[in-house]
N, C-alpha and C positions, 0 to 999 in steps of 0.2 A: 635303857642301860640299867642293869641290876645293881642292888646294893653291894653284892661282891665285887662286881666289876669296878665300880666306883672307889671301894676300898683298895683294890689292886693297883688301880692307877695312882691313887694318893700315896700308897706305900712305894711305888717305883719313884714318884717325884721326890718323896722324903730320902729315899736312898741315894738318888742322883745328887741332891743338894749336900748330903752328907759326904759322898765321895768327893764331890767338887771342892767343898771347903777344906778337906783334908789335903787334897792334891795342891790347892793354891797355897795352903800353909807349908807344905814341904818345899815348894817353888820359892816361896818368900824367904825361907831359911836357908836355902842353897848358897854357899859362898860364891861370890862372883870372881872372874880370873883378874889378874893384874893388880897393880897398886890401887888402894882405895883413894878415891877422890873426896877430899873433905870440903865442906863450904868454904873453909878458909883458903884452899889451894885453889878452888874456882874463882874466888874473889881475886886472888893474886893475878890468875890468867885474865881476868876481865879487866884489871887494871893496866896490864901490859898491853891488851889489844886496844884498849881507849887511848892509850899514849901512842901507839903505833898508827892509829887511825888518822892523826892529825896529819902527817906528812906522807900519806901512802897514795900511790898512783891509783888512778880509778879503778882498775881491775883488782888490785890488791886490797883496796878500800871496800869493794864488793864482797870479796871473800872474808876480809875481817868482820864485816857487819854481819855476814851469816854465822861466822863462828861465834860472835858476841851473842847472837840471839840464841844459838845452840847451847852456849854455856849459862845464859840467863835461865833458860828452860830446865836445864839440868840442876842449876842451883836451887831453884823452886822445888823440883823434885827431891833433891837430897834433904831440904828443910822439911818437907812433908814426911819424909821417911824417918827423919829424926823425931819428928813429933809423933809418928806412929809407934816408935820403939817405946814411948812412955806408956802405950796402952798394948803390951805385947799379946800375941795371939796364945791361947791356951791350948798349946799342942797335945797335951796330955788327954784332955776331954775330947778334942777332935779325933784322936786317935782311938779312944775307946768306942766313940760312935762308929768311926770307920770299921772297926773290928767287928762290931755287932752286924753290920749290914754288907760288908764287902764280898762275901761269899754268894750271897743271894744275888746281889747285883751283878757281879762277874759271870755267875753262871747264866743269868738271863740275858746278858749282853755278848757273852762269848769272849770274855777277856781272859787271856791266858796269864799264867805266873810270870812269864817273861815280860809281858807288856806292863804289869804291875811294877816290876822291878826296874824297867826302863824309865818308868815315870818316877822313880825315886823312892818307892815303898820299900821300907827294909824287910828283909826275909824274916826276921823274927815277928813282925807285924803280921805278915802274911801266915805265918804259921799259927800265931794267935787268932787269926780270922778264919782258919780251917782251909786256907788256900794251899794246895800242894804243887809240887813242880810239874806233876802229870796231868 
């Protein structure tokens, strides 16, 4: 393998990493549908389920037990998400890196303007990256 070939492979890996990081950041920032569930509301639901478990019939107890496990897992995830908000993503830096490599990456992988848009990349960012509609 030649040095040029190795350099091209390394460049492709770097571009892929940059694009992946930017798309993950966009996904992370996307607002979710429905009312926001807070740790407090989840704790309240857990307390209600725990109280209901005491006198529940066997099948209902099984369902409530599963719901309690689901709520505990969601509560842990919410707590982790809140902790992650203390160290927010630097979306501006990720966007700059994306703009630098998106055109070359997209051309090499055959990614259209529409595909970028469906993945949440704003048209202004694509324009700055040199990616046109055609």
